[in-house]
C-alpha positions as CSV (number, residue, x, y, z in Angstrom):
1,M,0.0,0.0,0.0
2,S,1.5,3.4,-1.0
3,V,1.8,6.3,1.3
4,T,-0.9,8.1,-0.6
5,D,-3.3,5.2,-0.2
6,Y,-2.5,4.9,3.5
7,S,-3.0,8.6,4.0
8,R,-6.4,8.5,2.3
9,R,-7.6,5.6,4.4
10,R,-6.6,7.4,7.5
11,A,-8.3,10.6,6.3
12,I,-11.5,8.6,5.8
13,Q,-11.2,7.2,9.3
14,A,-10.5,10.6,10.8
15,A,-13.4,12.2,9.0
16,K,-15.7,9.5,10.5
17,G,-14.3,10.1,14.0
18,E,-12.7,6.7,14.2
19,I,-9.2,8.2,14.7
20,P,-8.0,11.6,15.8
21,F,-6.7,14.2,13.3
22,D,-3.0,14.8,13.0
23,L,-3.7,18.5,13.1
24,L,-6.9,20.5,13.8
25,L,-7.3,24.1,12.9
26,T,-9.9,25.7,15.0
27,Q,-11.8,29.1,15.1
28,A,-11.2,29.8,11.4
29,N,-13.3,31.8,9.0
30,I,-13.1,30.0,5.7
31,V,-13.1,32.0,2.4
32,D,-15.3,29.6,0.5
33,M,-14.2,29.6,-3.2
34,V,-17.3,27.8,-4.4
35,T,-20.1,29.9,-2.8
36,G,-18.2,33.1,-2.1
37,E,-19.2,32.9,1.5
38,I,-17.0,33.6,4.5
39,R,-18.1,31.1,7.1
40,P,-16.8,29.7,10.4
41,A,-15.4,26.2,10.4
42,D,-12.7,23.9,11.8
43,I,-10.4,21.9,9.5
44,G,-9.0,18.5,10.3
45,I,-5.9,17.4,8.6
46,I,-4.3,13.9,8.1
47,D,-0.7,13.9,6.7
48,S,-0.9,16.2,3.7
49,L,-4.7,16.0,3.2
50,I,-7.7,17.9,4.5
51,A,-9.8,15.1,6.0
52,S,-12.7,17.2,7.2
53,V,-14.2,20.6,7.2
54,H,-16.8,20.7,10.0
55,P,-18.7,23.0,12.3
56,T,-16.6,25.0,14.8
57,G,-16.1,23.1,18.1
58,S,-17.7,19.8,16.9
59,R,-14.5,17.9,17.1
60,L,-11.7,18.2,19.6
61,D,-9.8,15.0,19.0
62,A,-6.4,15.8,17.4
63,N,-2.8,15.2,18.1
64,E,-2.1,18.9,17.6
65,V,-4.5,21.9,17.7
66,H,-3.9,25.4,16.2
67,N,-6.3,28.1,17.2
68,L,-6.7,30.6,14.4
69,N,-8.5,33.2,16.5
70,G,-11.1,34.0,13.9
71,Y,-8.6,34.8,11.1
72,F,-9.5,34.2,7.5
73,I,-8.2,31.0,5.8
74,S,-7.8,30.6,2.1
75,P,-6.4,27.8,-0.1
76,G,-2.7,28.4,-0.9
77,L,-2.2,30.9,-3.8
78,I,-1.3,29.6,-7.2
79,D,0.8,31.5,-9.8
80,T,-0.5,30.3,-13.2
81,H,2.5,31.6,-15.3
82,V,5.9,32.6,-14.1
83,H,9.5,32.6,-15.2
84,L,11.4,32.1,-11.9
85,E,14.6,33.2,-13.8
86,S,13.4,36.8,-13.7
87,S,13.9,36.8,-9.9
88,H,17.5,35.9,-10.7
89,L,17.3,33.4,-7.9
90,P,17.7,29.6,-7.9
91,P,14.4,27.8,-7.2
92,V,15.2,27.2,-3.5
93,R,15.9,30.9,-2.8
94,Y,12.7,31.9,-4.8
95,A,10.6,29.5,-2.8
96,E,11.9,30.9,0.5
97,I,10.4,34.3,-0.5
98,V,7.0,33.4,-2.1
99,L,6.1,30.7,0.4
100,T,6.0,33.2,3.2
101,Q,3.7,35.4,1.1
102,G,1.2,32.6,0.7
103,T,2.1,31.2,-2.7
104,T,2.2,27.5,-2.5
105,A,2.2,26.4,-6.1
106,V,3.6,27.8,-9.4
107,F,3.4,26.9,-13.1
108,W,7.0,27.6,-14.2
109,D,8.0,28.1,-17.9
110,P,11.8,27.8,-17.7
111,H,12.3,28.9,-21.3
112,E,14.9,31.4,-20.2
113,L,17.1,28.6,-18.9
114,A,16.2,26.5,-22.0
115,N,17.2,29.2,-24.4
116,V,20.7,29.1,-22.8
117,L,21.1,25.4,-22.0
118,G,18.5,23.5,-24.1
119,L,17.1,20.3,-22.5
120,E,19.8,20.5,-19.8
121,G,18.2,23.8,-18.6
122,V,14.8,22.2,-18.3
123,R,16.3,19.2,-16.4
124,Y,18.0,21.7,-14.1
125,A,14.7,23.4,-13.5
126,I,13.1,20.1,-12.5
127,E,15.9,18.8,-10.3
128,A,16.5,22.1,-8.6
129,S,12.8,22.4,-7.5
130,R,12.0,18.7,-6.9
131,H,12.0,18.5,-3.1
132,L,10.8,22.0,-2.3
133,P,7.7,22.7,-0.2
134,L,6.7,25.1,-3.0
135,H,4.8,22.9,-5.5
136,V,6.5,23.6,-8.8
137,M,4.8,22.5,-11.9
138,V,7.3,22.8,-14.8
139,A,6.1,23.4,-18.4
140,A,7.9,22.4,-21.5
141,P,9.3,25.5,-23.3
142,S,8.0,26.0,-26.8
143,S,9.9,29.2,-27.5
144,V,13.5,28.1,-28.0
145,P,14.1,30.4,-29.6
146,S,10.9,32.5,-29.5
147,T,11.4,33.6,-33.2
148,P,13.3,31.1,-35.3
149,G,15.1,32.6,-38.2
150,L,15.4,36.0,-36.6
151,E,17.6,35.1,-33.6
152,M,19.7,32.3,-32.3
153,S,19.8,31.2,-28.7
154,G,21.6,28.3,-27.1
155,A,19.3,25.6,-28.5
156,D,16.5,24.8,-30.9
157,F,13.4,23.0,-29.8
158,A,11.0,21.5,-32.3
159,G,8.6,18.5,-32.2
160,K,11.3,15.9,-31.1
161,E,12.4,18.0,-28.1
162,M,8.8,18.8,-27.2
163,S,7.8,15.1,-27.2
164,T,10.9,14.3,-25.1
165,M,10.0,16.8,-22.5
166,L,6.3,15.9,-22.4
167,S,7.2,12.3,-21.7
168,W,8.8,13.4,-18.4
169,P,6.4,13.0,-15.6
170,E,7.4,16.3,-14.1
171,I,6.2,18.2,-17.1
172,H,2.7,19.5,-16.9
173,G,2.1,21.2,-20.3
174,V,3.4,23.2,-23.2
175,A,4.7,26.6,-22.1
176,E,3.7,29.8,-23.8
177,V,3.6,29.6,-27.5
178,M,5.3,32.8,-28.5
179,D,5.8,32.1,-32.2
180,M,2.3,33.4,-33.2
181,F,3.5,34.0,-36.7
182,G,4.5,30.3,-37.0
183,V,1.2,29.1,-35.7
184,L,-0.9,31.3,-38.0
185,H,1.2,30.5,-41.0
186,G,1.5,26.8,-40.5
187,S,5.2,26.4,-39.8
188,E,6.3,22.8,-39.6
189,R,8.1,23.4,-36.3
190,M,5.0,24.9,-34.6
191,E,2.7,22.2,-35.9
192,E,5.0,19.6,-34.5
193,I,5.1,21.3,-31.1
194,L,1.4,21.8,-30.9
195,H,0.6,18.3,-32.0
196,A,2.9,16.9,-29.3
197,G,1.0,18.8,-26.7
198,L,-2.4,17.9,-28.0
199,N,-1.6,14.3,-28.4
200,C,-0.5,14.0,-24.7
201,G,-3.5,15.9,-23.5
202,K,-1.5,18.4,-21.5
203,L,-2.1,22.2,-21.3
204,I,-0.9,24.5,-24.0
205,E,-0.1,28.0,-22.8
206,G,-0.6,31.0,-25.0
207,H,1.2,34.3,-25.9
208,A,-1.4,36.1,-28.0
209,R,0.0,39.5,-27.9
210,G,-1.8,41.8,-30.3
211,L,-4.0,39.0,-31.8
212,K,-7.6,39.8,-32.5
213,G,-10.4,38.9,-34.9
214,A,-9.7,36.0,-37.3
215,D,-6.0,35.7,-36.2
216,L,-7.1,35.2,-32.6
217,Q,-9.7,32.6,-33.6
218,A,-7.1,30.8,-35.6
219,Y,-4.7,30.8,-32.7
220,L,-7.3,29.2,-30.5
221,A,-8.1,26.7,-33.2
222,A,-4.5,25.5,-33.1
223,G,-5.1,24.3,-29.5
224,V,-3.9,27.2,-27.3
225,T,-6.0,27.8,-24.2
226,S,-4.7,30.7,-22.2
227,D,-3.1,34.1,-22.5
228,H,-1.3,36.6,-20.2
229,E,-0.3,39.1,-22.9
230,L,-3.2,41.5,-22.2
231,T,-2.8,45.0,-23.7
232,S,-6.1,46.7,-22.8
233,A,-9.5,46.1,-21.4
234,E,-10.9,45.6,-24.9
235,D,-8.2,43.0,-25.6
236,A,-8.9,41.1,-22.4
237,L,-12.7,41.0,-23.1
238,E,-12.2,39.7,-26.6
239,K,-9.9,37.0,-25.4
240,L,-12.2,36.0,-22.6
241,R,-15.2,35.9,-25.0
242,A,-13.1,33.8,-27.4
243,G,-12.7,31.2,-24.7
244,L,-9.1,31.8,-23.5
245,T,-8.3,31.6,-19.8
246,L,-7.0,35.0,-18.8
247,E,-3.9,35.2,-16.7
248,I,-4.0,38.7,-15.4
249,R,-0.4,39.6,-14.6
250,G,1.2,41.8,-12.1
251,S,4.2,42.8,-14.2
252,H,2.0,45.4,-16.1
253,P,0.1,47.1,-13.3
254,Y,-0.8,50.2,-15.4
255,L,-3.3,48.1,-17.3
256,L,-5.2,46.9,-14.1
257,P,-7.6,49.8,-13.6
258,E,-9.2,49.5,-17.1
259,I,-9.2,45.7,-17.0
260,V,-10.9,45.6,-13.6
261,A,-13.5,48.2,-14.7
262,A,-14.3,46.0,-17.7
263,L,-14.6,42.8,-15.8
264,Q,-16.9,44.4,-13.2
265,Q,-19.3,45.2,-16.0
266,L,-19.7,41.5,-16.9
267,P,-22.8,39.6,-15.7
268,H,-20.5,37.3,-13.7
269,L,-16.8,36.7,-13.1
270,S,-15.8,33.7,-15.2
271,S,-13.9,30.7,-13.7
272,Q,-11.5,31.4,-16.6
273,I,-10.0,34.4,-14.9
274,T,-6.7,33.6,-13.2
275,V,-3.6,35.6,-12.1
276,C,0.1,35.3,-12.7
277,T,3.3,37.2,-12.1
278,D,5.2,36.4,-15.3
279,D,8.4,38.3,-14.4
280,V,9.3,39.8,-11.0
281,P,12.8,41.0,-10.2
282,P,14.3,40.1,-6.8
283,D,13.9,43.5,-5.0
284,I,10.2,43.9,-6.0
285,L,9.6,40.2,-5.1
286,I,10.8,40.8,-1.6
287,E,9.6,44.4,-1.0
288,K,6.1,44.2,-2.6
289,G,5.5,40.5,-3.2
290,G,4.6,38.2,-6.1
291,I,1.0,37.0,-6.5
292,I,0.0,38.6,-3.1
293,A,1.0,42.1,-4.5
294,L,-1.2,41.6,-7.5
295,L,-4.1,40.5,-5.4
296,N,-3.8,43.6,-3.3
297,L,-3.6,45.8,-6.4
298,L,-6.9,44.2,-7.7
299,I,-8.5,44.9,-4.3
300,E,-7.4,48.5,-4.4
301,Q,-9.1,48.8,-7.8
302,G,-12.4,47.8,-6.2
303,M,-12.6,44.1,-6.6
304,Q,-13.9,41.9,-3.7
305,A,-11.2,39.9,-1.9
306,T,-13.3,36.8,-2.2
307,D,-13.2,37.2,-6.0
308,V,-9.5,37.9,-6.4
309,L,-8.6,35.0,-4.0
310,R,-10.8,32.7,-6.2
311,F,-8.7,33.8,-9.2
312,A,-5.6,32.7,-7.4
313,T,-6.9,29.4,-6.0
314,L,-9.9,27.5,-7.4
315,N,-9.8,29.2,-10.9
316,A,-6.1,28.5,-11.1
317,A,-6.5,24.9,-10.0
318,I,-9.2,24.4,-12.6
319,R,-7.0,25.9,-15.3
320,L,-4.0,23.7,-14.3
321,Q,-6.2,20.6,-14.1
322,R,-5.3,20.1,-10.5
323,N,-8.3,18.8,-8.6
324,D,-6.1,18.4,-5.4
325,L,-5.5,22.2,-5.1
326,G,-7.4,25.4,-4.9
327,L,-10.2,24.5,-2.4
328,I,-10.6,24.0,1.3
329,A,-12.4,20.7,1.1
330,A,-12.0,17.1,2.3
331,G,-9.6,15.2,0.0
332,R,-7.7,18.3,-1.1
333,R,-4.1,19.0,-0.3
334,A,-3.8,21.0,2.9
335,D,-2.0,24.0,1.3
336,L,-3.5,26.9,3.3
337,V,-2.8,30.6,4.0
338,I,-4.1,32.6,7.0
339,F,-5.0,36.3,6.7
340,D,-5.9,38.6,9.6
341,S,-7.8,40.9,7.2
342,L,-9.3,40.8,3.7
343,K,-8.9,44.5,3.1
344,Q,-5.1,44.2,2.8
345,L,-3.9,40.7,2.3
346,K,-0.8,39.7,4.3
347,A,0.0,36.1,5.1
348,Q,0.1,35.5,8.9
349,R,0.7,31.8,8.6
350,V,1.2,29.4,5.7
351,Y,0.7,25.6,5.7
352,V,2.0,23.3,3.0
353,A,0.9,19.7,2.8
354,G,-0.5,19.9,6.3
355,Q,2.6,21.4,7.9
356,Q,3.0,25.0,9.1
357,I,6.0,26.4,7.3
358,S,5.9,30.1,8.1
359,E,4.6,32.7,10.6
360,D,4.5,36.5,10.3
361,G,6.5,36.4,7.0
362,Q,9.3,34.2,8.3
363,L,10.0,30.5,7.5
364,L,10.0,28.3,10.6
365,T,12.7,26.2,9.1
366,P,15.2,27.2,6.4
367,L,14.9,25.3,3.1
368,A,17.7,22.9,2.4
369,T,19.7,23.2,-0.9
370,S,20.2,19.9,-2.7
371,Q,23.9,19.1,-2.9
372,D,23.2,16.8,-5.9
373,V,22.1,19.6,-8.3
374,L,25.0,21.5,-9.8
375,P,24.1,24.9,-11.1
376,P,25.0,25.4,-14.8
377,R,27.9,27.9,-15.2
378,D,30.3,29.2,-17.8
379,T,27.7,30.1,-20.4
380,M,29.3,33.4,-21.6
381,H,31.2,32.1,-24.6
382,L,32.8,35.4,-25.6
383,S,36.2,37.0,-25.7
384,P,36.7,40.5,-24.3
385,I,35.8,43.3,-26.7
386,S,37.2,46.7,-27.5
387,A,35.7,50.2,-27.9
388,E,36.1,49.8,-31.6
389,D,33.7,46.8,-31.4
390,C,31.1,49.2,-30.1
391,Q,31.2,51.6,-33.1
392,L,28.5,51.7,-35.8
393,H,30.1,51.3,-39.2
394,I,28.6,51.4,-42.7
395,K,30.1,49.0,-45.1
396,N,32.5,50.5,-47.7
397,I,32.0,54.0,-46.4
398,V,34.9,55.8,-44.7
399,N,33.8,59.4,-45.1
400,G,30.3,60.2,-46.3
401,S,26.6,60.0,-45.4
402,A,23.8,57.5,-45.2
403,R,20.2,57.2,-44.6
404,L,19.5,54.5,-42.0
405,R,16.5,52.6,-40.6
406,H,16.5,52.5,-36.8
407,I,14.4,51.4,-33.8
408,R,12.1,54.0,-32.4
409,G,10.5,53.6,-29.0
410,A,10.6,51.2,-26.0
411,R,8.5,48.1,-25.7
412,F,6.1,49.0,-28.6
413,T,8.7,49.8,-31.3
414,Q,8.3,51.4,-34.7
415,W,10.6,51.9,-37.6
416,G,12.3,55.3,-38.0
417,E,14.7,56.7,-40.6
418,I,17.5,59.2,-40.1
419,D,20.3,60.8,-42.1
420,V,23.8,60.4,-40.6
421,Q,27.3,61.4,-41.3
422,I,30.2,58.9,-41.4
423,N,33.6,60.1,-40.4
424,D,36.7,57.9,-40.4
425,G,34.4,54.9,-40.9
426,K,32.2,55.7,-37.9
427,V,28.6,56.8,-37.8
428,Q,28.3,60.1,-35.9
429,L,25.4,59.7,-33.5
430,P,22.6,62.2,-34.1
431,S,21.3,64.2,-31.2
432,G,18.8,62.3,-29.1
433,F,20.0,58.9,-30.3
434,S,21.9,56.0,-28.7
435,L,23.2,52.6,-29.8
436,I,22.0,49.1,-29.1
437,R,24.6,46.3,-29.5
438,V,23.7,42.6,-29.5
439,Q,26.2,39.7,-29.6
440,H,25.6,36.0,-29.6
441,R,27.0,34.4,-26.4
442,H,26.1,30.7,-26.8
443,G,28.9,29.6,-29.1
444,R,26.6,28.4,-31.8
445,H,27.7,30.7,-34.6
446,D,30.4,33.3,-35.3
447,A,29.5,36.0,-32.8
448,K,29.6,39.0,-35.1
449,P,28.2,42.0,-33.2
450,Q,25.1,43.7,-34.4
451,I,24.6,47.4,-33.8
452,A,21.7,49.7,-34.5
453,L,20.6,53.2,-33.8
454,L,18.0,53.6,-31.0
455,E,15.6,56.5,-30.7
456,G,13.2,57.2,-27.9
457,W,15.6,56.2,-25.1
458,G,17.3,59.6,-25.1
459,E,21.0,60.2,-25.1
460,L,22.2,57.6,-22.7
461,R,24.9,58.9,-20.3
462,G,27.0,55.8,-20.1
463,A,26.2,52.2,-20.8
464,I,23.8,49.5,-19.6
465,A,24.7,45.9,-20.3
466,T,22.7,42.7,-19.6
467,S,23.1,39.0,-20.5
468,Y,19.5,38.5,-19.3
469,S,17.6,39.5,-22.4
470,H,14.3,37.9,-23.3
471,D,14.3,35.4,-24.8
472,S,17.5,34.3,-26.5
473,H,19.6,35.9,-23.7
474,N,22.5,37.1,-25.8
475,L,24.7,39.9,-24.6
476,V,23.0,43.3,-25.0
477,V,24.5,46.7,-24.4
478,L,22.8,50.1,-24.7
479,G,24.8,53.3,-24.7
480,R,26.3,56.2,-26.5
481,D,29.9,56.1,-25.4
482,A,31.9,53.2,-27.0
483,N,34.4,53.0,-24.2
484,D,31.7,52.7,-21.5
485,M,29.8,50.1,-23.7
486,A,32.9,47.9,-24.0
487,Q,33.7,48.2,-20.3
488,A,30.2,47.1,-19.3
489,A,30.2,44.2,-21.8
490,N,33.6,43.0,-20.6
491,L,32.5,43.1,-17.0
492,L,29.7,40.6,-17.8
493,I,31.9,38.4,-19.9
494,E,34.4,38.2,-17.1
495,S,31.8,37.5,-14.3
496,G,29.8,34.9,-16.2
497,G,26.8,37.2,-16.9
498,G,24.5,39.6,-15.2
499,M,23.8,43.3,-15.4
500,A,26.1,46.3,-15.2
501,L,26.1,50.1,-15.4
502,V,29.2,52.1,-16.5
503,Q,29.5,55.8,-16.8
504,D,32.7,57.8,-17.7
505,G,34.8,54.7,-17.2
506,K,33.4,54.1,-13.7
507,V,31.4,51.0,-12.7
508,L,28.2,52.4,-11.1
509,A,26.7,49.0,-10.4
510,H,27.2,45.4,-11.2
511,V,25.1,42.3,-10.4
512,A,26.9,39.1,-11.2
513,M,24.7,36.2,-12.4
514,P,27.1,33.3,-13.0
515,I,24.4,30.6,-13.2
516,A,23.5,30.4,-16.9
517,G,24.2,34.2,-17.1
518,M,20.9,34.9,-15.3
519,L,20.8,33.5,-11.7
520,S,22.9,34.6,-8.7
521,D,24.6,32.7,-5.9
522,L,23.9,35.5,-3.4
523,P,21.4,35.2,-0.6
524,A,18.1,36.6,-1.7
525,H,18.1,39.8,0.4
526,Q,21.7,40.6,-0.6
527,L,20.8,40.1,-4.3
528,A,17.7,42.2,-3.9
529,E,19.7,45.1,-2.4
530,Q,22.3,44.9,-5.2
531,F,19.5,44.8,-7.8
532,R,17.6,47.7,-6.2
533,Q,20.8,49.8,-6.3
534,L,21.4,48.9,-9.9
535,R,17.8,50.0,-10.8
536,E,18.1,53.3,-8.9
537,L,21.5,54.1,-10.3
538,S,20.3,53.4,-13.8
539,S,18.5,56.8,-13.7
540,K,22.0,58.4,-13.9
541,I,22.4,56.9,-17.3
542,A,18.8,56.9,-18.7
543,D,15.8,59.2,-18.2
544,W,13.0,56.8,-17.5
545,E,9.4,57.6,-18.8
546,P,6.8,55.1,-17.5
547,P,5.0,53.0,-18.4
548,Y,7.1,51.9,-21.4
549,R,10.5,53.4,-21.1
550,V,11.4,51.8,-17.8
551,F,14.3,49.8,-16.4
552,K,12.4,46.6,-17.0
553,A,12.3,47.3,-20.7
554,I,16.1,46.7,-20.9
555,E,15.5,43.0,-20.5
556,G,12.8,42.9,-23.2
557,T,14.2,45.2,-25.8
558,C,15.3,42.4,-28.1
559,L,12.0,40.4,-28.2
560,A,11.9,39.7,-31.9
561,C,8.5,37.9,-31.7
562,N,6.8,41.2,-31.0
563,A,5.7,43.4,-33.8
564,G,8.0,46.1,-35.0
565,P,11.8,46.4,-35.3
566,H,14.2,44.7,-32.8
567,L,17.9,44.0,-32.9
568,T,19.0,40.4,-32.4
569,D,22.3,38.6,-32.8
570,L,21.4,38.0,-36.5
571,G,20.6,41.6,-37.3
572,L,17.9,44.2,-37.4
573,T,14.6,42.3,-37.6
574,D,11.0,43.1,-38.3
575,G,8.7,41.1,-36.0
576,T,5.7,41.8,-38.2
577,T,7.0,40.6,-41.6
578,R,9.6,38.1,-40.0
579,E,12.5,39.5,-42.1
580,I,16.0,40.6,-41.3
581,V,16.3,44.1,-42.7
582,N,19.2,46.0,-44.1
583,A,19.5,49.1,-42.0
584,V,21.1,51.1,-44.9
585,I,18.6,52.7,-47.2
586,E,21.2,54.6,-49.1
587,S,24.8,55.7,-48.6
588,N,27.2,58.0,-50.3
589,E,31.0,58.1,-50.1
590,H,32.5,61.5,-50.4
591,E,35.4,63.6,-49.1
592,Y,34.5,64.7,-45.6
593,K,36.6,67.1,-43.6
594,H,36.1,66.5,-39.9
595,N,35.9,69.7,-37.8
596,N,37.9,69.1,-34.6
597,K,36.7,72.3,-33.0
């Protein structure tokens, strides 16, 4: 008889009063995710299971009793879509933070690791999270790379790799399908990936950014069932009406007011509304929280706490096809979070699998790190560069002029055109412009640097470098001064990856991320402090203009799957037409006398 069978038999016996509970939670006010009621009840637990939910005071037989003093009790919170890598923490350090906030389960798409390490990265994600009290459901990355033909990452996944991953018992579905163009235009690669997911009956996550009308319907017809890439209230309602499960995300809070207002006008709140974090950096994760922060933002926008908690519990469990989670009911897993108020949610206690693991935001016992799992290092396959490598050149022009295509804007990019002068083979940067430089770091092709003009970021006063760049994670440097750009890049090459700020030859901030060029060895609070300083000091280099031109945009500026121009390791790309574009519209060689005054 397996442990699970034994536990269930004991739970049946305890529910009938034949044996005492292992743990009895008394004087609780249950937030009922089925009826929306808040009602008093006691909860009896056997091993990891809820054995009974019964009237207050009707049972006293238990080996241990915890009096909850009339506090509110909810199922553990579930994050339906997250990239743990964006916290820059290994899974165990990430778990230490979110567990104390009430998050007890996550659906992790490790495509950041996979884009660097291939299948080895997915195996690392599984092994590094295997024995954690945080229940980590790993998804099989479908976006390696996110935009084939326009970029190169550290691996290529197609049908064979997807079938391999889906055969692993730890894999719970197909992660976000970012190659929308491939789905809509019937690429062989995407058909193989989707067929593998459909044939095994597991979830298929979506990334339906900008899709509407016939294209949205076609995307759903391919088998995709969820989306977190919401751009407006109108977009959210169209996707909900189409049948997608919405994953309202906390990483874009500026959209929440209009989305909440639209949802509140509906006749009822669908069970197909869930919540996710997607990407949360370490300082924000610690200071404001993950899912708990999003729930509080939704409450601030006027939503009922009972509704937003249902998004993060029962609705999420339904979405993830987990009938053991998301509800305080007999037979469910005893993952529970205790709140003293529903006006501002703050986890007072957290229980996982029937064991109390935290109180007042502190773990009762530190989480152990598995000594058998070796973090992947040495992924920056680049030699040091020089300032000359950070200059923009036009082929065959030493002195002359040219008209160039360039990238305009942050996040939502458009094409621009500008006339430039070339002096001694170097483009003279126009006023208001900076440079973006991308170099392949995975050793899969000749790492010829790609450089383009960038408008809409202002004149950067120094350089910002990162090896964490969605989704191919090549080495990206933004700046205007070639010496600063080279220094920032070399700092990351030497340290194994991370992020760095350099100004006038001085290192303002540097966060080393030697694990896959994206995760840190530091304790969580130390990393968070370094990252917070990096974010704050970045304003010395760039003038931020929310909501789009923000520090976070650095990590997503090369997302070639999105519409508009983006620079990748293969060149200047057009995410709409799926072409690599020649930046030079026309050029002229002529005698040019440089004015040194």
